[in-house]
N, C-alpha and C positions, 0 to 999 in steps of 0.2 A: 504493499499499500504505499503510494507516494503522497507527499504533502502537496498542497496546491500553492503555487507561487503567489497568487493574489492573497491568500489567507497569511502566508508568511510575511508578505510586505505590509499588510494591515496590522498584524501583530506588533512588528517592530516600529511601526508608526505611532502606536499607542503608549501610554504612560508606563505599563508594565514592560513592554518590549524595550523602551529606552533604558529602563533601570537594568534589565537583563544584559543589554549590550554593554552598558558601562562596566558592570561587574566582571563579565567575562572578558572583556578587553584588557582590563587590568591584570587578570590572571594570565592571559595569553602573553601579554608584553612582559610580564615577570620572566618568562622563559625565553622569548624571542624579543630582546630589546634592541637589536641591531641586525638588520638583514640587508645591509648595503652590499652590493655585488652578488646578491643571491636572487634566484628566480623563486617566486612564491605562487602557489596555487591554492585556491579555495575550492572545494567540492561539496555539493550538497546546496545549502543556501548560506554561504559564508560571507556574502557581501557586507552585512552590518559589521563584520569584524576585520575586514580587509583595509579599511580607510587608513589606519596608522601605517600601513606598509607602502602606500601610494607615495612615490617620491623618495622613498628609502630603498626599496628593493630594486634590483635591476629591471624586473618586469613583474606584473602581477596579473594573474588570470583567475577568472571565476567560472568554473564549469557547473552547469545545473543538470540534473538527470532528466531524461526525456519525459518520464511520466509526471514530473513536477511542473514543467514549464519554465520559461526564462524571461527575465526583465532586463532592460538595459542598465548597465552599471559601468562607470560612474555616471551621474546625472548630466555631466558636461564633458565634451570632448569625445574622442573615439571610445567605442564600447570595448570592454575587456571580457564580456560574458559570452558563453557559447552553450548551446543545448547539445548534450552528449549522452552516449550510452556509457554507463559508469564502469562497465567491464571491458570497453574498447575505446580508450581515449585517443584522441587524434594528436598524439604526441610521440616523439621518438624515445627510445630507451634512455634512461639516465640523464634527463634534461631538467628536472625540477629539484631545487634544494630544500624547500619547505613546503609542506602540504597541510592545510587546515581543513579538517573534515567535521562539518556541522550539518545537523539535520539530514544525515545520509545513512549511516549504518543501521539505524533503528528501523528504517523503512525500506532497506534494500532486501530483495528476495534472496540474493546470494551474497551476503556481506564478506565471506571469504574470497569469493571471486573479484569482488571490488578491491579489496585489500591487495590481492595478488597483482592486480592491474597498477595500483598505486606503487607497489614495490618496483614494478617494472620501470616506471617513469622517474622514480626517485634516484638521485645520484648516490654513489657509494658515500656513506657517512651522512646522507641526508636525514632529515627528521620529519615526522608528522605529529601533529596534535589532533587527537580525536575527542570530540565532545559528545557524550551520549547521555540520554536519560539514565538516572540512577533507579535501579529496580525497587529499592526500599524507600525512595524519597517521596515527598508530597506531590511533586510536580508530575510524576508518571501516573498518578491516580486521578488527575483532573485533566479532562480532554479539552479544555478551553484554551490551551496553549500548545504550541508545536511540540513541546517536550512531553506532552501527554499522549502523543500518537506513536503508532509503531510499537516496536518490541524494546523495552528497557533492558538494561544489562546490570548484573551484579559485577563487582570488580573481578571476581574469578573468572566469570564468563568472558568478560572483555580481555582479560589477560590471556587466556587460552586462545581466543579468536586471533589475537595479534601474534602470538607465538607460532600458531599453525600456519600463519601467512608470512613467516620469516621476518617478524619485527620483534626487537627486543625492547620492552618498556624500561624507561630510565627515570621516569618521574610521574608521580601520581598526585592529583589534587581534587578537591571537591569544591563546588560552589552552589549558589542559589539556595541558601538556607531560608531566605524570606519566603513566606508562603505565596503561592501564585494566585493573588487576589489583586483586584484594582483599587482597593480601599486606599485613600491618601495616607491614612496613619501607617500602614505596612510599607507603603512605598517610600515615605519619608524616613522610616527607620530601617531601611534596607542594609545600611552599612553597619548598624548595630547587630542585626541578625548575622551578617557574614563574620563579624568579629567573634560573636559568640559561637558560631559554628566552627570556626577554626581553632577555638580553644577547647571547647567540649567535644568529646568523642561521640557525637550523635549521628546515627546512620540515616538522617533525613535530608541530606543534601539533595538538590534537584538534579545535578549532573555530575558525572565523572569527567575529569580532564586528565588524559594520559598522554605523555609525550613518549615516542618510541623511535628508535633507530633501525636502519635497514640491515639486516644480517645478510652476509654474502654467501653463506653456506649453511646447510642444515646440520646441526650436531647429531652425532650418532651415539646413542646410549651405550654405556659400557657393557651392559648385558647383551646388546645386539652384536657387538664386537666379539664377545666371547662365543655367542652361538655360531657366528660365521666362522670362528677359528675351529670350533668342534666340527663343523660340517667339512671343513677343508682339510682336516688333519688326515695324514696318510694312514693307511691300515697295513701293518706288517704281517705277511703270512709265512709261517714256518716252511723251510725249503721242502721238507717231505710232503707237506699238504699241497704245495705249490706244483710238485712233480705229478702227484695224484690227480690234480685238476687238469693238468696238461694232457695226461693220458686219457682221461675221460673225454676231453674235448676232441682229441685226435682219433679216438677210437681204438687206441692201443691197449 
């Protein structure tokens, strides 16, 4: 199930969407505070979070899934958006240094295939940040926001998905502790909610944010190596038994 681009645009144009963008941009920039000379790609509906990278990154692209629809971005100048199939990106191998994944994995029919395609276009040593709804959070239980759509993830589920797609998580964070309601009291106190959430170990954050790097090979477990060694070990046959087998084979 894909999100509709009009609903996404309307959400981020409203009060709750503006608070959401401010909170998540701060968290993203804590990790990527300088992308000069780097190519940056947003996939899903990442345009609300790509603004800080304009004029800083070497180039910034925004790819939107074909089932979602596409809008022009930025609002002035040449458009940097494109409507794409998330498992067949129109990019060569190893050409993107930073990829921001927002409103994508939770609605993708084959999230593993999508991550494999992101692995293909990411440079060696490149990084992604994936923002997905937290399975145990408030936001995943209320369908009035984009984070209440699709399949939410637990941290373990997201970790396994990334590792199966040859990504190694290097940093975890959570955000959106403020309840997903439009009431001015909650919106004005959003920063207080975020500070409390960062101090208290409460499993109610709206989203997981995970930064991961591209692995260049698939590690083999020690048990697999040992099994392979047992299979390939030579079998020594006593000389007398070997002669007997030869006589049977030749009919002597």
